[in-house]
C-alpha positions as CSV (number, residue, x, y, z in Angstrom):
1,M,49.1,-5.9,1.2
2,Q,46.2,-5.8,3.6
3,I,46.8,-5.2,7.3
4,Q,44.5,-6.9,9.8
5,N,43.6,-5.4,13.1
6,S,45.7,-8.0,15.0
7,D,48.7,-7.1,12.8
8,M,48.1,-3.4,13.5
9,A,48.2,-3.9,17.2
10,R,51.7,-5.4,16.9
11,L,53.2,-2.6,14.7
12,P,55.2,0.2,16.3
13,V,53.2,3.3,17.2
14,Q,55.3,5.5,14.8
15,T,54.5,3.1,11.9
16,V,50.7,3.3,12.5
17,Q,50.9,7.1,12.8
18,R,52.7,7.3,9.4
19,A,50.2,5.1,7.7
20,V,47.2,7.1,9.0
21,S,49.0,10.3,8.0
22,A,49.5,9.0,4.5
23,V,45.8,8.4,4.2
24,W,45.2,12.1,5.1
25,R,47.7,13.4,2.6
26,A,47.3,11.0,-0.4
27,P,45.1,12.6,-3.1
28,D,44.8,9.5,-5.3
29,L,41.4,8.1,-6.3
30,R,41.2,5.4,-3.6
31,C,42.0,7.8,-0.8
32,R,39.5,10.4,-2.3
33,Q,36.9,7.9,-1.4
34,M,38.0,8.4,2.2
35,S,37.6,12.2,2.0
36,V,37.2,13.1,5.7
37,F,37.4,16.0,8.0
38,V,37.7,16.7,11.8
39,E,37.0,20.0,13.6
40,D,38.0,20.5,17.2
41,I,35.3,22.8,18.6
42,L,37.3,23.8,21.6
43,T,40.5,24.8,19.8
44,G,39.0,25.8,16.5
45,Q,41.5,23.5,14.7
46,M,40.2,22.1,11.4
47,R,41.8,19.2,9.6
48,W,40.8,18.1,6.1
49,S,42.1,15.0,4.3
50,A,44.0,15.6,1.0
51,G,41.1,14.0,-0.9
52,A,38.6,16.4,0.8
53,L,40.7,19.4,0.0
54,A,41.1,18.3,-3.7
55,L,37.4,17.6,-4.0
56,L,36.3,21.0,-2.6
57,G,39.0,22.9,-4.4
58,L,40.6,24.2,-1.1
59,C,44.1,24.8,0.0
60,E,45.3,23.4,3.4
61,Q,46.5,26.9,4.4
62,D,43.2,28.6,4.0
63,A,40.8,25.7,4.5
64,P,37.7,27.0,6.4
65,R,36.1,25.6,9.4
66,L,33.1,23.3,8.9
67,S,30.8,26.0,10.3
68,E,32.0,28.4,7.6
69,L,32.0,26.0,4.7
70,L,28.7,24.3,5.0
71,P,26.5,27.4,4.6
72,R,28.4,28.2,1.4
73,L,27.2,24.9,-0.1
74,L,23.6,25.6,0.5
75,P,21.3,27.2,-2.2
76,C,20.1,30.7,-1.4
77,G,16.9,30.5,0.6
78,D,17.3,26.8,1.5
79,C,15.8,27.1,5.0
80,T,15.6,23.4,5.5
81,G,19.2,22.9,4.6
82,Q,20.3,25.7,6.8
83,A,18.4,24.3,9.7
84,A,20.0,20.8,9.2
85,V,23.5,22.4,9.2
86,A,22.7,24.4,12.3
87,E,21.5,21.2,14.1
88,A,24.6,19.3,13.0
89,L,26.9,22.1,14.2
90,S,25.2,22.2,17.6
91,G,25.3,18.4,17.9
92,A,21.5,18.1,18.0
93,R,21.3,15.8,15.0
94,P,23.8,14.2,12.6
95,L,24.1,15.8,9.1
96,D,23.4,13.6,6.0
97,A,22.8,15.8,3.0
98,V,23.8,16.3,-0.7
99,L,25.0,19.8,-1.2
100,A,26.2,21.7,-4.3
101,F,29.0,24.1,-5.1
102,A,30.9,25.5,-8.0
103,D,34.5,24.2,-8.4
104,P,37.4,26.5,-9.3
105,G,36.6,25.9,-13.0
106,G,33.0,27.0,-12.6
107,A,31.4,23.5,-13.0
108,L,28.6,22.6,-10.7
109,R,29.5,19.7,-8.4
110,H,27.5,17.8,-5.8
111,V,28.9,16.3,-2.6
112,H,27.3,14.0,-0.1
113,V,28.3,15.4,3.4
114,R,28.0,13.4,6.5
115,A,28.9,14.9,9.9
116,T,28.5,13.7,13.5
117,A,29.2,15.5,16.8
118,L,31.3,13.9,19.5
119,R,30.6,14.8,23.1
120,D,32.7,14.7,26.2
121,A,31.7,13.1,29.5
122,C,29.6,16.2,30.4
123,G,27.7,16.0,27.1
124,T,29.5,19.0,25.6
125,V,30.2,18.9,21.8
126,V,34.0,18.9,21.5
127,R,34.5,17.6,18.0
128,L,32.8,17.3,14.6
129,S,33.9,14.6,12.2
130,G,32.6,13.3,9.0
131,S,33.2,12.8,5.3
132,V,32.5,14.3,1.9
133,E,31.9,12.2,-1.2
134,D,31.7,13.4,-4.8
135,V,28.3,12.3,-6.1
136,T,28.1,14.6,-9.1
137,D,27.9,11.6,-11.6
138,V,25.2,10.0,-9.6
139,V,23.1,13.2,-9.3
140,N,23.6,13.9,-13.0
141,A,22.7,10.3,-13.9
142,D,19.5,10.6,-11.7
143,A,18.6,13.9,-13.5
144,E,19.1,12.3,-16.9
145,L,17.0,9.3,-15.8
146,E,14.2,11.5,-14.6
147,A,14.3,13.5,-17.8
148,A,14.2,10.3,-19.8
149,R,11.3,9.0,-17.6
150,C,9.4,12.3,-18.2
151,E,10.0,12.0,-22.0
152,I,8.7,8.4,-21.9
153,V,5.6,9.5,-20.0
154,A,5.0,12.3,-22.5
155,S,5.6,9.9,-25.5
156,Q,3.1,7.5,-24.0
157,R,0.6,10.2,-23.5
158,R,1.0,11.4,-27.1
159,A,0.7,7.8,-28.4
160,A,-2.5,7.3,-26.4
161,E,-3.9,10.6,-27.7
162,A,-3.0,9.6,-31.3
163,Q,-4.6,6.2,-30.7
164,S,-7.7,7.8,-29.3
165,S,-7.9,10.2,-32.3
166,K,-7.5,7.3,-34.7
167,S,-10.2,5.3,-33.0
168,R,-12.6,8.3,-33.1
169,F,-11.8,8.9,-36.8
170,L,-12.5,5.2,-37.6
171,A,-15.7,5.3,-35.7
172,V,-16.9,8.5,-37.3
173,M,-15.9,7.5,-40.8
174,S,-17.4,4.0,-40.5
175,H,-20.8,5.6,-39.5
176,E,-20.6,8.2,-42.2
177,I,-19.8,5.6,-45.0
178,R,-22.1,3.0,-43.7
179,T,-25.2,5.2,-44.0
180,P,-25.0,5.8,-47.8
181,L,-23.8,2.3,-48.3
182,N,-27.0,0.9,-46.7
183,A,-29.0,3.1,-49.1
184,I,-27.0,1.7,-52.0
185,L,-27.6,-1.9,-50.9
186,G,-31.3,-1.1,-50.5
187,A,-31.5,0.2,-54.0
188,I,-29.7,-2.9,-55.3
189,A,-32.2,-5.1,-53.5
190,L,-35.0,-3.3,-55.3
191,L,-33.3,-3.6,-58.7
192,K,-33.2,-7.4,-58.3
193,H,-36.9,-7.4,-58.6
194,A,-37.1,-4.9,-61.6
195,G,-37.2,-7.6,-64.3
196,L,-33.7,-7.2,-65.6
197,D,-32.2,-9.5,-68.2
198,D,-29.5,-12.1,-67.4
199,E,-26.6,-9.7,-67.9
200,G,-28.2,-7.0,-65.7
201,S,-29.0,-9.5,-63.0
202,Q,-25.4,-10.7,-63.0
203,L,-24.2,-7.1,-62.6
204,I,-26.6,-6.5,-59.8
205,H,-25.3,-9.7,-58.1
206,I,-21.7,-8.4,-58.3
207,A,-22.7,-5.0,-57.0
208,E,-24.6,-6.6,-54.1
209,R,-21.7,-8.9,-53.2
210,S,-19.2,-6.1,-53.3
211,G,-21.5,-3.8,-51.2
212,E,-22.0,-6.5,-48.6
213,H,-18.2,-7.1,-48.4
214,L,-17.6,-3.4,-47.9
215,L,-20.3,-3.2,-45.2
216,A,-18.7,-6.2,-43.4
217,L,-15.3,-4.4,-43.5
218,L,-16.8,-1.2,-42.1
219,N,-18.5,-3.1,-39.3
220,D,-15.1,-4.7,-38.5
221,L,-13.4,-1.3,-38.4
222,L,-16.1,0.1,-36.2
223,D,-15.8,-2.9,-33.8
224,L,-12.0,-2.5,-33.7
225,S,-12.2,1.2,-33.0
226,R,-14.7,0.6,-30.2
227,I,-12.5,-2.1,-28.6
228,E,-9.3,0.0,-28.8
229,A,-11.1,3.0,-27.4
230,G,-12.4,1.0,-24.5
231,A,-16.0,1.8,-25.6
232,L,-17.2,-1.8,-26.2
233,V,-20.1,-2.7,-24.0
234,L,-21.2,-6.3,-23.8
235,S,-24.8,-7.2,-22.8
236,Q,-25.6,-9.9,-20.4
237,T,-28.6,-11.7,-21.8
238,A,-29.9,-15.1,-20.9
239,C,-29.5,-17.4,-23.9
240,T,-28.6,-20.9,-25.1
241,P,-25.1,-20.5,-26.4
242,G,-25.2,-24.0,-28.0
243,D,-28.0,-22.9,-30.3
244,I,-26.1,-19.7,-31.2
245,I,-22.9,-21.6,-32.2
246,R,-25.0,-24.2,-34.1
247,S,-26.8,-21.5,-36.0
248,A,-23.5,-19.9,-37.0
249,A,-22.2,-23.3,-38.2
250,E,-25.4,-23.9,-40.2
251,A,-25.0,-20.6,-42.0
252,A,-21.3,-21.4,-42.8
253,G,-22.5,-24.9,-43.9
254,L,-24.4,-23.4,-46.8
255,H,-21.2,-21.7,-48.1
256,A,-19.3,-25.0,-47.6
257,R,-21.8,-26.9,-49.8
258,D,-21.4,-24.2,-52.5
259,K,-17.6,-25.0,-52.5
260,G,-18.1,-28.7,-52.4
261,L,-16.8,-29.0,-48.8
262,T,-18.2,-30.9,-45.9
263,L,-19.0,-29.2,-42.6
264,A,-19.4,-31.5,-39.6
265,F,-20.7,-30.4,-36.2
266,A,-20.0,-32.3,-33.0
267,A,-21.1,-31.6,-29.4
268,K,-19.5,-32.5,-26.1
269,G,-21.4,-32.1,-22.9
270,D,-24.9,-30.6,-22.5
271,I,-24.9,-27.8,-25.1
272,S,-28.5,-27.0,-24.2
273,A,-27.3,-25.4,-21.0
274,R,-28.3,-21.8,-20.6
275,G,-26.1,-18.9,-19.6
276,F,-25.7,-15.2,-19.6
277,C,-23.6,-13.6,-22.4
278,D,-23.8,-11.2,-25.3
279,P,-25.4,-13.4,-28.0
280,T,-24.6,-11.0,-30.8
281,R,-20.9,-11.0,-30.0
282,L,-20.8,-14.7,-29.3
283,R,-22.3,-15.4,-32.7
284,Q,-19.8,-12.9,-34.3
285,V,-16.8,-14.8,-32.9
286,A,-18.2,-18.2,-33.9
287,A,-19.3,-17.1,-37.3
288,N,-16.0,-15.4,-38.1
289,I,-13.9,-18.4,-37.1
290,I,-16.1,-21.0,-38.9
291,E,-16.5,-18.8,-42.1
292,N,-12.7,-18.3,-42.2
293,A,-12.2,-22.0,-42.1
294,V,-14.5,-22.5,-45.0
295,K,-13.0,-19.6,-46.9
296,F,-9.4,-20.9,-46.7
297,T,-10.2,-24.5,-47.4
298,A,-10.2,-25.6,-51.0
299,Q,-10.7,-29.4,-50.6
300,G,-11.9,-31.6,-47.9
301,G,-13.9,-30.1,-45.1
302,V,-14.3,-28.3,-41.8
303,R,-15.1,-29.9,-38.4
304,V,-16.8,-27.8,-35.7
305,T,-16.6,-29.2,-32.1
306,L,-18.5,-27.4,-29.3
307,S,-18.0,-28.2,-25.6
308,L,-20.1,-26.7,-22.8
309,R,-19.3,-27.8,-19.3
310,P,-20.0,-26.6,-15.8
311,A,-17.2,-24.5,-14.2
312,P,-16.6,-23.4,-10.6
313,D,-18.7,-20.6,-9.0
314,G,-21.7,-21.2,-11.1
315,Q,-20.0,-20.6,-14.4
316,L,-20.1,-22.4,-17.7
317,A,-17.0,-23.0,-19.8
318,L,-17.6,-22.9,-23.5
319,T,-15.0,-24.2,-25.9
320,L,-15.3,-23.9,-29.7
321,R,-12.8,-25.8,-31.8
322,V,-12.7,-25.5,-35.6
323,D,-10.4,-27.8,-37.6
324,D,-10.1,-27.6,-41.4
325,S,-8.1,-29.3,-44.2
326,G,-6.8,-26.0,-45.6
327,P,-3.2,-24.8,-45.9
328,G,-2.9,-24.1,-42.1
329,F,-1.2,-21.2,-40.3
330,P,2.3,-19.8,-40.8
331,E,4.9,-20.5,-38.1
332,D,4.5,-16.9,-36.8
333,A,0.8,-17.3,-36.5
334,E,0.6,-15.2,-33.4
335,R,1.1,-12.0,-35.4
336,L,-2.2,-12.7,-37.1
337,F,-3.9,-11.5,-34.0
338,Q,-2.6,-8.0,-34.7
339,P,-5.0,-5.8,-36.8
340,F,-4.5,-5.8,-40.5
341,E,-2.0,-8.7,-40.3
342,Q,-2.5,-11.6,-42.8
343,G,-0.9,-14.9,-43.6
344,D,0.8,-15.8,-46.9
345,G,0.1,-13.0,-49.4
346,S,-0.4,-15.5,-52.2
347,I,-3.3,-17.0,-50.3
348,T,-4.9,-13.9,-48.9
349,R,-4.9,-12.2,-52.2
350,A,-7.1,-15.0,-53.5
351,H,-9.6,-14.4,-50.6
352,E,-11.3,-11.2,-49.5
353,G,-10.4,-9.9,-46.1
354,A,-8.5,-7.1,-44.3
355,G,-6.8,-9.1,-41.6
356,L,-9.2,-8.0,-38.8
357,G,-11.2,-11.1,-38.1
358,L,-8.8,-12.9,-35.7
359,A,-7.8,-9.7,-34.0
360,I,-11.4,-8.8,-33.3
361,C,-12.3,-12.4,-32.2
362,R,-9.5,-12.6,-29.7
363,R,-10.4,-9.2,-28.2
364,L,-14.1,-10.1,-28.0
365,A,-13.3,-13.5,-26.5
366,R,-11.0,-12.0,-23.9
367,A,-13.8,-9.5,-23.0
368,M,-16.0,-12.4,-22.4
369,G,-13.5,-14.1,-20.0
370,G,-11.9,-16.4,-22.6
371,D,-9.4,-16.3,-25.4
372,V,-8.7,-17.4,-29.0
373,T,-5.7,-19.5,-29.9
374,V,-4.5,-21.1,-33.1
375,G,-2.6,-24.3,-34.0
376,R,-2.5,-27.2,-36.4
377,S,-5.3,-29.7,-37.0
378,P,-4.7,-33.4,-37.2
379,D,-5.1,-33.2,-41.0
380,G,-2.3,-30.6,-41.2
381,G,-4.7,-27.7,-41.7
382,A,-5.6,-24.9,-39.3
383,C,-7.0,-25.3,-35.9
384,V,-8.7,-22.4,-34.0
385,I,-9.9,-22.7,-30.4
386,A,-12.1,-20.1,-28.8
387,T,-13.0,-20.2,-25.1
388,V,-15.7,-18.1,-23.3
389,T,-16.8,-18.1,-19.7
390,L,-20.5,-17.5,-19.0
391,A,-22.6,-17.3,-15.9
392,A,-25.1,-20.1,-15.7
393,A,-28.7,-18.8,-16.2
394,P,-31.5,-20.0,-13.9
395,A,-34.3,-22.1,-15.5
396,E,-36.8,-19.2,-15.0
397,A,-34.7,-16.7,-16.9
398,G,-36.1,-15.4,-20.2
399,L,-34.0,-16.7,-23.1
400,V,-32.8,-15.3,-26.4
401,G,-32.6,-18.3,-28.8
402,D,-31.0,-18.7,-32.2
403,G,-32.5,-21.7,-33.9
404,G,-31.3,-23.4,-37.0
405,T,-32.3,-25.8,-39.8
406,G,-29.9,-28.6,-38.9
407,L,-26.5,-29.6,-40.3
408,R,-25.9,-32.4,-42.9
């Protein structure tokens, strides 16, 4: 039953005194939350509640005065704590501190001590009153949390170091392998003109194709290692991005004709607009997306749509959309943007690739202020949309072009 203040005023004085006295004596958990003390400075009388005595492991008969107890709870050499206790005992400032002590069983416990001085009409300190609260669990939980936080930070540091080591290893190995591979490809190119018979020419063609595939894989690994290491540097060259995209589409169109596919190119807006970007990386993104569409399409064709429109603050918004009539993406297509992730194994095994193309394209596009997303085309195949933001180039800026032969 809860007793309101108005009810308390109507109770006999003896009843109120007994209720207050019960709070002082009761050692149960609810009253331990009210572990309080009062010290009369003038008489030296000290009163501890039953909860406070139980918490501190004291007996009522030999319970010390506050001025005797508080210094015992301070670590040796804790000058700041000693000064705070002295100020509280003198009434200069209230005490609000977490102190530690060893209980009768030798276990370390932590208590939150609050003490305030009461003064008489003349300003003399006549009484100290306050409370003690067991915060051992809170302090231990904070310590465990801090230890866990330190472990997480250390784990993150170790993971970053491991990632950096992996990126450096990939970069070094890519360079070391690419050098002799270029020499091999050069020798193969010379052998093509050595007057070999049909069988020898076929073997040379196979060796050249395999070498080019391996070189493309090494280039992808090198790009990925640079991106993950934060070492990718994009140039800002004045160019005609529409010509670069068209040229990439024309190159893929040759492969499409070899497979009996159609490749259509459509433009929206003024694709002759000029802007600043990294033309090599822009072509890499476009070529990878369009070539992938051709590679994974067995029948039908590929449609490339390029949009280049003005954007705020003197920018150009480039959008490249590639739709195909192939098998499309799996439901969890987002995972394909992770390095070395591929779609259905039965499909990818029929096509060369290491699962790096989309991962690299998205990272490059985001570095150029855009993104790469995937979906489903109207024909049920795959749809890939790449966006890039470019700064518009003035008319007098020198341009890097990338012309083509035209699409059919």
